[in-house]
SETOR-921769 format. One record per residue (C-alpha): residue number from 1; residue in three letters; z, x negated, y negated. Coordinates in nm, 2 decimals, m for minus. Layout:
% SETOR-921769
{resi->NUM resn->ALA Z->Z X->X Y->Y};
...
This chain:
% SETOR-921769
{resi->1 resn->UNK Z->0.51 X->3.84 Y->m7.61};
{resi->2 resn->UNK Z->0.61 X->4.13 Y->m7.83};
{resi->3 resn->UNK Z->0.48 X->4.47 Y->m7.74};
{resi->4 resn->UNK Z->0.18 X->4.54 Y->m7.97};
{resi->5 resn->UNK Z->0.20 X->4.83 Y->m8.21};
{resi->6 resn->UNK Z->m0.08 X->5.01 Y->m8.04};
{resi->7 resn->UNK Z->0.12 X->5.05 Y->m7.72};
{resi->8 resn->UNK Z->0.43 X->5.20 Y->m7.89};
{resi->9 resn->UNK Z->0.55 X->5.50 Y->m7.69};
{resi->10 resn->UNK Z->0.32 X->5.46 Y->m7.39};
{resi->11 resn->UNK Z->0.45 X->5.45 Y->m7.04};
{resi->12 resn->UNK Z->0.50 X->5.10 Y->m6.90};
{resi->13 resn->UNK Z->0.23 X->5.14 Y->m6.63};
{resi->14 resn->UNK Z->m0.03 X->5.29 Y->m6.87};
{resi->15 resn->UNK Z->0.04 X->5.05 Y->m7.15};
{resi->16 resn->UNK Z->0.05 X->4.73 Y->m6.95};
{resi->17 resn->UNK Z->m0.26 X->4.84 Y->m6.75};
{resi->18 resn->UNK Z->m0.45 X->4.85 Y->m7.08};
{resi->19 resn->UNK Z->m0.29 X->4.53 Y->m7.21};
{resi->20 resn->UNK Z->m0.33 X->4.31 Y->m6.90};
{resi->21 resn->UNK Z->m0.65 X->4.46 Y->m6.75};
{resi->22 resn->UNK Z->m0.47 X->4.56 Y->m6.43};
{resi->23 resn->UNK Z->m0.47 X->4.89 Y->m6.25};
{resi->24 resn->UNK Z->m0.17 X->5.12 Y->m6.31};
{resi->25 resn->UNK Z->m0.09 X->5.09 Y->m5.94};
{resi->26 resn->UNK Z->m0.06 X->4.71 Y->m5.97};
{resi->27 resn->UNK Z->0.16 X->4.74 Y->m6.28};
{resi->28 resn->UNK Z->0.38 X->5.00 Y->m6.11};
{resi->29 resn->UNK Z->0.43 X->4.76 Y->m5.82};
{resi->30 resn->UNK Z->0.53 X->4.48 Y->m6.06};
{resi->31 resn->UNK Z->0.78 X->4.72 Y->m6.22};
{resi->32 resn->UNK Z->0.92 X->4.83 Y->m5.89};
{resi->33 resn->UNK Z->0.97 X->4.47 Y->m5.79};
{resi->34 resn->UNK Z->1.17 X->4.41 Y->m6.11};
{resi->35 resn->UNK Z->0.90 X->4.18 Y->m6.25};
{resi->36 resn->UNK Z->0.87 X->4.36 Y->m6.59};
{resi->37 resn->UNK Z->1.14 X->4.32 Y->m6.86};
{resi->38 resn->UNK Z->1.18 X->4.47 Y->m7.21};
{resi->39 resn->UNK Z->1.42 X->4.29 Y->m7.43};
{resi->40 resn->UNK Z->1.57 X->4.13 Y->m7.12};
{resi->41 resn->UNK Z->1.63 X->4.45 Y->m6.93};
{resi->42 resn->UNK Z->1.43 X->4.55 Y->m6.62};
{resi->43 resn->UNK Z->1.17 X->4.82 Y->m6.70};
{resi->44 resn->UNK Z->1.06 X->5.10 Y->m6.47};
{resi->45 resn->UNK Z->0.70 X->5.21 Y->m6.45};
{resi->46 resn->UNK Z->0.77 X->5.54 Y->m6.64};
{resi->47 resn->UNK Z->0.98 X->5.38 Y->m6.91};
{resi->48 resn->UNK Z->0.84 X->5.38 Y->m7.26};
{resi->49 resn->UNK Z->0.72 X->5.08 Y->m7.45};
{resi->50 resn->UNK Z->0.86 X->5.01 Y->m7.79};
{resi->51 resn->UNK Z->0.66 X->4.82 Y->m8.05};
{resi->52 resn->UNK Z->0.80 X->4.47 Y->m8.12};
{resi->53 resn->UNK Z->1.02 X->4.47 Y->m7.81};
{resi->54 resn->UNK Z->1.01 X->4.14 Y->m7.62};
{resi->55 resn->UNK Z->0.79 X->4.18 Y->m7.31};
{resi->56 resn->UNK Z->0.82 X->3.96 Y->m7.01};
{resi->57 resn->UNK Z->0.60 X->4.00 Y->m6.70};
{resi->58 resn->UNK Z->0.64 X->3.77 Y->m6.39};
{resi->59 resn->UNK Z->0.33 X->3.76 Y->m6.17};
{resi->60 resn->UNK Z->0.35 X->3.68 Y->m5.79};
{resi->61 resn->UNK Z->0.17 X->3.39 Y->m5.63};
{resi->62 resn->UNK Z->m0.20 X->3.47 Y->m5.58};
{resi->63 resn->UNK Z->m0.26 X->3.63 Y->m5.25};
{resi->64 resn->UNK Z->m0.49 X->3.48 Y->m5.00};
{resi->65 resn->UNK Z->m0.85 X->3.60 Y->m5.02};
{resi->66 resn->UNK Z->m0.93 X->3.88 Y->m4.79};
{resi->67 resn->UNK Z->m1.20 X->3.80 Y->m4.54};
{resi->68 resn->UNK Z->m1.47 X->4.01 Y->m4.38};
{resi->69 resn->UNK Z->m1.48 X->4.00 Y->m4.00};
{resi->70 resn->UNK Z->m1.81 X->4.09 Y->m3.84};
{resi->71 resn->UNK Z->m1.69 X->4.33 Y->m3.58};
{resi->72 resn->UNK Z->m1.90 X->4.62 Y->m3.43};
{resi->73 resn->UNK Z->m1.77 X->4.96 Y->m3.51};
{resi->74 resn->UNK Z->m1.78 X->5.21 Y->m3.23};
{resi->75 resn->UNK Z->m1.95 X->5.53 Y->m3.32};
{resi->76 resn->UNK Z->m2.09 X->5.42 Y->m3.65};
{resi->77 resn->UNK Z->m2.46 X->5.51 Y->m3.67};
{resi->78 resn->UNK Z->m2.72 X->5.41 Y->m3.91};
{resi->79 resn->UNK Z->m2.87 X->5.71 Y->m4.09};
{resi->80 resn->UNK Z->m3.11 X->5.53 Y->m4.32};
{resi->81 resn->UNK Z->m3.20 X->5.18 Y->m4.40};
{resi->82 resn->UNK Z->m3.45 X->4.98 Y->m4.61};
{resi->83 resn->UNK Z->m3.45 X->4.66 Y->m4.80};
{resi->84 resn->UNK Z->m3.22 X->4.80 Y->m5.07};
{resi->85 resn->UNK Z->m2.97 X->5.03 Y->m4.91};
{resi->86 resn->UNK Z->m2.82 X->5.13 Y->m4.58};
{resi->87 resn->UNK Z->m2.65 X->5.46 Y->m4.51};
{resi->88 resn->UNK Z->m2.41 X->5.50 Y->m4.23};
{resi->89 resn->UNK Z->m2.24 X->5.78 Y->m4.05};
{resi->90 resn->UNK Z->m1.88 X->5.66 Y->m4.08};
{resi->91 resn->UNK Z->m1.64 X->5.77 Y->m3.80};
{resi->92 resn->UNK Z->m1.28 X->5.87 Y->m3.86};
{resi->93 resn->UNK Z->m1.04 X->5.57 Y->m3.84};
{resi->94 resn->UNK Z->m1.27 X->5.33 Y->m4.02};
{resi->95 resn->UNK Z->m1.21 X->5.20 Y->m4.37};
{resi->96 resn->UNK Z->m1.49 X->5.12 Y->m4.61};
{resi->97 resn->UNK Z->m1.37 X->4.76 Y->m4.65};
{resi->98 resn->UNK Z->m1.08 X->4.53 Y->m4.57};
{resi->99 resn->UNK Z->m0.78 X->4.58 Y->m4.79};
{resi->100 resn->UNK Z->m0.41 X->4.50 Y->m4.82};
{resi->101 resn->UNK Z->m0.23 X->4.67 Y->m4.52};
{resi->102 resn->UNK Z->m0.55 X->4.74 Y->m4.33};
{resi->103 resn->UNK Z->m0.67 X->4.53 Y->m4.05};
{resi->104 resn->UNK Z->m0.87 X->4.79 Y->m3.85};
{resi->105 resn->UNK Z->m1.25 X->4.84 Y->m3.83};
{resi->106 resn->UNK Z->m1.45 X->4.86 Y->m4.16};
{resi->107 resn->UNK Z->m1.80 X->4.97 Y->m4.26};
{resi->108 resn->UNK Z->m1.87 X->4.63 Y->m4.41};
{resi->109 resn->UNK Z->m1.76 X->4.44 Y->m4.10};
{resi->110 resn->UNK Z->m1.96 X->4.68 Y->m3.88};
{resi->111 resn->UNK Z->m2.28 X->4.63 Y->m4.08};
{resi->112 resn->UNK Z->m2.23 X->4.25 Y->m4.08};
{resi->113 resn->UNK Z->m2.20 X->4.26 Y->m3.70};
{resi->114 resn->UNK Z->m2.52 X->4.47 Y->m3.68};
{resi->115 resn->UNK Z->m2.70 X->4.20 Y->m3.88};
{resi->116 resn->UNK Z->m2.74 X->4.37 Y->m4.22};
{resi->117 resn->UNK Z->m2.73 X->4.15 Y->m4.52};
{resi->118 resn->UNK Z->m2.52 X->4.32 Y->m4.78};
{resi->119 resn->UNK Z->m2.53 X->4.27 Y->m5.16};
{resi->120 resn->UNK Z->m2.30 X->3.99 Y->m5.27};
{resi->121 resn->UNK Z->m2.20 X->4.18 Y->m5.58};
{resi->122 resn->UNK Z->m1.84 X->4.30 Y->m5.60};
{resi->123 resn->UNK Z->m1.52 X->4.14 Y->m5.46};
{resi->124 resn->UNK Z->m1.58 X->3.94 Y->m5.14};
{resi->125 resn->UNK Z->m1.43 X->4.20 Y->m4.91};
{resi->126 resn->UNK Z->m1.60 X->4.49 Y->m5.09};
{resi->127 resn->UNK Z->m1.95 X->4.34 Y->m5.12};
{resi->128 resn->UNK Z->m2.21 X->4.61 Y->m5.14};
{resi->129 resn->UNK Z->m1.96 X->4.90 Y->m5.16};
{resi->130 resn->UNK Z->m2.06 X->5.15 Y->m5.43};
{resi->131 resn->UNK Z->m1.83 X->5.43 Y->m5.32};
{resi->132 resn->UNK Z->m1.57 X->5.49 Y->m5.05};
{resi->133 resn->UNK Z->m1.45 X->5.74 Y->m4.80};
{resi->134 resn->UNK Z->m1.09 X->5.77 Y->m4.68};
{resi->135 resn->UNK Z->m1.00 X->5.62 Y->m4.34};
{resi->136 resn->UNK Z->m0.93 X->5.98 Y->m4.22};
{resi->137 resn->UNK Z->m1.26 X->6.12 Y->m4.35};
{resi->138 resn->UNK Z->m1.59 X->6.10 Y->m4.16};
{resi->139 resn->UNK Z->m1.94 X->6.13 Y->m4.29};
{resi->140 resn->UNK Z->m2.23 X->5.98 Y->m4.48};
{resi->141 resn->UNK Z->m2.17 X->5.66 Y->m4.69};
{resi->142 resn->UNK Z->m2.43 X->5.44 Y->m4.86};
{resi->143 resn->UNK Z->m2.40 X->5.07 Y->m4.90};
{resi->144 resn->UNK Z->m2.62 X->4.84 Y->m5.12};
{resi->145 resn->UNK Z->m2.82 X->4.57 Y->m4.96};
{resi->146 resn->UNK Z->m2.98 X->4.42 Y->m5.27};
{resi->147 resn->UNK Z->m2.82 X->4.32 Y->m5.60};
{resi->148 resn->UNK Z->m3.04 X->4.56 Y->m5.79};
{resi->149 resn->UNK Z->m2.94 X->4.85 Y->m5.57};
{resi->150 resn->UNK Z->m2.57 X->4.77 Y->m5.62};
{resi->151 resn->UNK Z->m2.61 X->4.78 Y->m6.00};
{resi->152 resn->UNK Z->m2.81 X->5.10 Y->m6.00};
{resi->153 resn->UNK Z->m2.59 X->5.29 Y->m5.75};
{resi->154 resn->UNK Z->m2.26 X->5.18 Y->m5.91};
{resi->155 resn->UNK Z->m2.40 X->5.32 Y->m6.24};
{resi->156 resn->UNK Z->m2.52 X->5.64 Y->m6.07};
{resi->157 resn->UNK Z->m2.18 X->5.71 Y->m5.92};
{resi->158 resn->UNK Z->m2.00 X->5.63 Y->m6.25};
{resi->159 resn->UNK Z->m2.24 X->5.86 Y->m6.45};
{resi->160 resn->UNK Z->m2.20 X->6.13 Y->m6.18};
{resi->161 resn->UNK Z->m2.57 X->6.16 Y->m6.11};
{resi->162 resn->UNK Z->m2.51 X->6.14 Y->m5.73};
{resi->163 resn->UNK Z->m2.49 X->6.48 Y->m5.55};
{resi->164 resn->UNK Z->m2.19 X->6.45 Y->m5.32};
{resi->165 resn->UNK Z->m2.14 X->6.73 Y->m5.08};
{resi->166 resn->UNK Z->m1.85 X->6.77 Y->m4.85};
{resi->167 resn->UNK Z->m1.76 X->7.04 Y->m4.59};
{resi->168 resn->UNK Z->m1.39 X->7.12 Y->m4.55};
{resi->169 resn->UNK Z->m1.21 X->7.37 Y->m4.32};
{resi->170 resn->UNK Z->m0.92 X->7.50 Y->m4.53};
{resi->171 resn->UNK Z->m0.63 X->7.73 Y->m4.43};
{resi->172 resn->UNK Z->m0.66 X->8.09 Y->m4.53};
{resi->173 resn->UNK Z->m0.93 X->8.24 Y->m4.76};
{resi->174 resn->UNK Z->m0.96 X->8.10 Y->m5.12};
{resi->175 resn->UNK Z->m0.99 X->8.37 Y->m5.38};
{resi->176 resn->UNK Z->m1.25 X->8.38 Y->m5.52};
{resi->177 resn->UNK Z->m1.46 X->8.28 Y->m5.23};
{resi->178 resn->UNK Z->m1.68 X->8.06 Y->m5.46};
{resi->179 resn->UNK Z->m1.53 X->7.89 Y->m5.76};
{resi->180 resn->UNK Z->m1.42 X->7.58 Y->m5.94};
{resi->181 resn->UNK Z->m1.09 X->7.40 Y->m5.94};
{resi->182 resn->UNK Z->m1.04 X->7.21 Y->m6.27};
{resi->183 resn->UNK Z->m0.70 X->7.03 Y->m6.25};
{resi->184 resn->UNK Z->m0.60 X->6.67 Y->m6.34};
{resi->185 resn->UNK Z->m0.50 X->6.44 Y->m6.05};
{resi->186 resn->UNK Z->m0.24 X->6.16 Y->m6.07};
{resi->187 resn->UNK Z->m0.01 X->5.98 Y->m5.84};
{resi->188 resn->UNK Z->0.26 X->6.19 Y->m5.68};
{resi->189 resn->UNK Z->0.61 X->6.12 Y->m5.82};
{resi->190 resn->UNK Z->0.80 X->5.87 Y->m5.60};
{resi->191 resn->UNK Z->0.50 X->5.81 Y->m5.37};
{resi->192 resn->UNK Z->0.23 X->5.56 Y->m5.46};
{resi->193 resn->UNK Z->0.02 X->5.66 Y->m5.16};
{resi->194 resn->UNK Z->0.00 X->6.03 Y->m5.23};
{resi->195 resn->UNK Z->m0.16 X->6.22 Y->m5.51};
{resi->196 resn->UNK Z->m0.09 X->6.55 Y->m5.69};
{resi->197 resn->UNK Z->m0.20 X->6.77 Y->m5.97};
{resi->198 resn->UNK Z->m0.02 X->6.63 Y->m6.27};
{resi->199 resn->UNK Z->m0.02 X->6.71 Y->m6.64};
{resi->200 resn->UNK Z->m0.10 X->6.34 Y->m6.73};
{resi->201 resn->UNK Z->m0.35 X->6.29 Y->m6.44};
{resi->202 resn->UNK Z->m0.72 X->6.21 Y->m6.47};
{resi->203 resn->UNK Z->m0.97 X->6.50 Y->m6.52};
{resi->204 resn->UNK Z->m1.08 X->6.62 Y->m6.18};
{resi->205 resn->UNK Z->m1.33 X->6.90 Y->m6.10};
{resi->206 resn->UNK Z->m1.42 X->7.05 Y->m5.76};
{resi->207 resn->UNK Z->m1.68 X->7.33 Y->m5.70};
{resi->208 resn->UNK Z->m1.68 X->7.52 Y->m5.37};
{resi->209 resn->UNK Z->m1.86 X->7.80 Y->m5.18};
{resi->210 resn->UNK Z->m1.74 X->7.97 Y->m4.87};
{resi->211 resn->UNK Z->m1.99 X->7.91 Y->m4.58};
{resi->212 resn->UNK Z->m1.80 X->8.09 Y->m4.31};
{resi->213 resn->UNK Z->m1.47 X->8.28 Y->m4.29};
{resi->214 resn->UNK Z->m1.25 X->8.30 Y->m3.99};
{resi->215 resn->UNK Z->m0.92 X->8.48 Y->m3.93};
{resi->216 resn->UNK Z->m0.71 X->8.18 Y->m4.01};
{resi->217 resn->UNK Z->m0.93 X->7.95 Y->m4.21};
{resi->218 resn->UNK Z->m1.25 X->7.92 Y->m4.42};
{resi->219 resn->UNK Z->m1.53 X->7.66 Y->m4.39};
{resi->220 resn->UNK Z->m1.63 X->7.55 Y->m4.74};
{resi->221 resn->UNK Z->m1.93 X->7.36 Y->m4.89};
{resi->222 resn->UNK Z->m1.78 X->7.15 Y->m5.17};
{resi->223 resn->UNK Z->m1.96 X->6.97 Y->m5.46};
{resi->224 resn->UNK Z->m1.75 X->6.71 Y->m5.64};
{resi->225 resn->UNK Z->m1.81 X->6.67 Y->m6.01};
{resi->226 resn->UNK Z->m1.56 X->6.38 Y->m6.02};
{resi->227 resn->UNK Z->m1.45 X->6.15 Y->m5.75};
{resi->228 resn->UNK Z->m1.08 X->6.10 Y->m5.75};
{resi->229 resn->UNK Z->m0.89 X->5.96 Y->m5.45};
{resi->230 resn->UNK Z->m0.79 X->6.25 Y->m5.22};
{resi->231 resn->UNK Z->m0.95 X->6.49 Y->m5.47};
{resi->232 resn->UNK Z->m1.05 X->6.77 Y->m5.22};
{resi->233 resn->UNK Z->m0.72 X->6.74 Y->m5.03};
{resi->234 resn->UNK Z->m0.51 X->6.75 Y->m5.34};
{resi->235 resn->UNK Z->m0.70 X->7.04 Y->m5.51};
{resi->236 resn->UNK Z->m0.70 X->7.27 Y->m5.21};
{resi->237 resn->UNK Z->m0.33 X->7.19 Y->m5.13};
{resi->238 resn->UNK Z->m0.25 X->7.28 Y->m5.50};
{resi->239 resn->UNK Z->m0.40 X->7.63 Y->m5.46};
{resi->240 resn->UNK Z->m0.22 X->7.67 Y->m5.12};
{resi->241 resn->UNK Z->m0.52 X->7.63 Y->m4.90};
{resi->242 resn->UNK Z->m0.48 X->7.28 Y->m4.76};
{resi->243 resn->UNK Z->m0.74 X->7.13 Y->m4.53};
{resi->244 resn->UNK Z->m0.67 X->7.22 Y->m4.17};
{resi->245 resn->UNK Z->m0.49 X->6.93 Y->m4.00};
{resi->246 resn->UNK Z->m0.39 X->6.76 Y->m4.33};
{resi->247 resn->UNK Z->m0.02 X->6.73 Y->m4.27};
{resi->248 resn->UNK Z->0.03 X->6.49 Y->m4.56};
{resi->249 resn->UNK Z->m0.07 X->6.77 Y->m4.80};
{resi->250 resn->UNK Z->0.10 X->7.07 Y->m4.64};
{resi->251 resn->UNK Z->m0.12 X->7.19 Y->m4.36};
{resi->252 resn->UNK Z->0.04 X->7.39 Y->m4.08};
{resi->253 resn->UNK Z->0.11 X->7.16 Y->m3.78};
{resi->254 resn->UNK Z->0.09 X->7.46 Y->m3.54};
{resi->255 resn->UNK Z->m0.26 X->7.55 Y->m3.65};
{resi->256 resn->UNK Z->m0.36 X->7.18 Y->m3.64};
{resi->257 resn->UNK Z->m0.24 X->7.16 Y->m3.28};
{resi->258 resn->UNK Z->m0.42 X->7.48 Y->m3.19};
{resi->259 resn->UNK Z->m0.75 X->7.34 Y->m3.33};
{resi->260 resn->UNK Z->m0.70 X->7.00 Y->m3.16};
{resi->261 resn->UNK Z->m0.69 X->6.82 Y->m3.50};
{resi->262 resn->UNK Z->m0.53 X->6.49 Y->m3.55};
{resi->263 resn->UNK Z->m0.66 X->6.44 Y->m3.90};
{resi->264 resn->UNK Z->m0.78 X->6.66 Y->m4.19};
{resi->265 resn->UNK Z->m1.09 X->6.87 Y->m4.13};
{resi->266 resn->UNK Z->m1.30 X->6.70 Y->m4.40};
{resi->267 resn->UNK Z->m1.65 X->6.57 Y->m4.37};
{resi->268 resn->UNK Z->m1.88 X->6.40 Y->m4.62};
{resi->269 resn->UNK Z->m2.18 X->6.62 Y->m4.53};
{resi->270 resn->UNK Z->m2.45 X->6.47 Y->m4.76};
{resi->271 resn->UNK Z->m2.54 X->6.23 Y->m5.04};
{resi->272 resn->UNK Z->m2.83 X->6.29 Y->m5.28};
{resi->273 resn->UNK Z->m2.95 X->6.03 Y->m5.53};
{resi->274 resn->UNK Z->m3.25 X->5.86 Y->m5.68};
{resi->275 resn->UNK Z->m3.35 X->5.56 Y->m5.48};
{resi->276 resn->UNK Z->m3.26 X->5.25 Y->m5.68};
{resi->277 resn->UNK Z->m3.60 X->5.08 Y->m5.61};
{resi->278 resn->UNK Z->m3.86 X->5.36 Y->m5.68};
{resi->279 resn->UNK Z->m3.66 X->5.65 Y->m5.82};
{resi->280 resn->UNK Z->m3.76 X->5.90 Y->m5.55};
{resi->281 resn->UNK Z->m3.49 X->6.16 Y->m5.47};
{resi->282 resn->UNK Z->m3.33 X->6.08 Y->m5.13};
{resi->283 resn->UNK Z->m3.09 X->6.31 Y->m4.95};
{resi->284 resn->UNK Z->m2.90 X->6.18 Y->m4.64};
{resi->285 resn->UNK Z->m2.71 X->6.42 Y->m4.42};
{resi->286 resn->UNK Z->m2.44 X->6.37 Y->m4.15};
{resi->287 resn->UNK Z->m2.36 X->6.60 Y->m3.86};
{resi->288 resn->UNK Z->m2.01 X->6.70 Y->m3.77};
{resi->289 resn->UNK Z->m1.83 X->6.47 Y->m3.52};
{resi->290 resn->UNK Z->m1.69 X->6.62 Y->m3.20};
{resi->291 resn->UNK Z->m1.34 X->6.68 Y->m3.32};
{resi->292 resn->UNK Z->m1.45 X->6.89 Y->m3.61};
{resi->293 resn->UNK Z->m1.71 X->7.08 Y->m3.40};
{resi->294 resn->UNK Z->m1.44 X->7.16 Y->m3.15};
{resi->295 resn->UNK Z->m1.21 X->7.30 Y->m3.42};
{resi->296 resn->UNK Z->m1.48 X->7.54 Y->m3.53};
{resi->297 resn->UNK Z->m1.55 X->7.65 Y->m3.18};
{resi->298 resn->UNK Z->m1.19 X->7.74 Y->m3.13};
{resi->299 resn->UNK Z->m1.19 X->7.96 Y->m3.44};
{resi->300 resn->UNK Z->m1.52 X->8.13 Y->m3.35};
{resi->301 resn->UNK Z->m1.39 X->8.21 Y->m3.00};
{resi->302 resn->UNK Z->m1.07 X->8.36 Y->m3.13};
């Protein structure tokens, strides 16, 4: 088909995402694989669309449907449960749900193994999931059990009425000790699995307060106004105070070794939201796991 006038001048990934209803990541992957052509020539994800140019997109064969395996998850505790929702304490090394490239333990699979009946809303492998935590991040996560809860909580997260609190141990001492980081986040150039502060990224706002200061690091209480992938890790890396242990985003490996960290010191401390059934305010809190507690003990004993 010819490129519509309304997409003239847009990047290939942004324009085709809007045109085809796909994510920018999916379009970028198609372009990387040589499946997008403009006037017969291969187009890269950052190339610009030209109105009227002949656009050809070749789609791969449909992938097999991802399945949910009901497997117990070691260390995953139930923090709260009723007929509508279940909140878990997600351990590190556990994904929210099955995905391409991930075959390890999942929150969805762990709940299924524990006998919880999760909402059937959402894609099959993501049923009941209303928000996610990174594999390398521990802490509280809520899952919908009823269809009504799924609808209400998805809307609450989208409208930013959920109070999401994280604790992070970052290198050095942010100045000011309490503040706001307002910087757009997009995919890092040349790396689809890493993010960065970029001029054309999505609006991202992080508020923080220092809870405790050590010689080499600071423990922060963080309130997310938005919920971008890797938001906390990217924002504090951008101001040169990466999360301790977060080697992907520039943390000092020597300090990580000293603290015994094999992942970023980042914990989803609490979630506050109106219960989807009766509207009462519910706040669920998660304690630090052993590896994060150990790192703090090392700093306090220094």
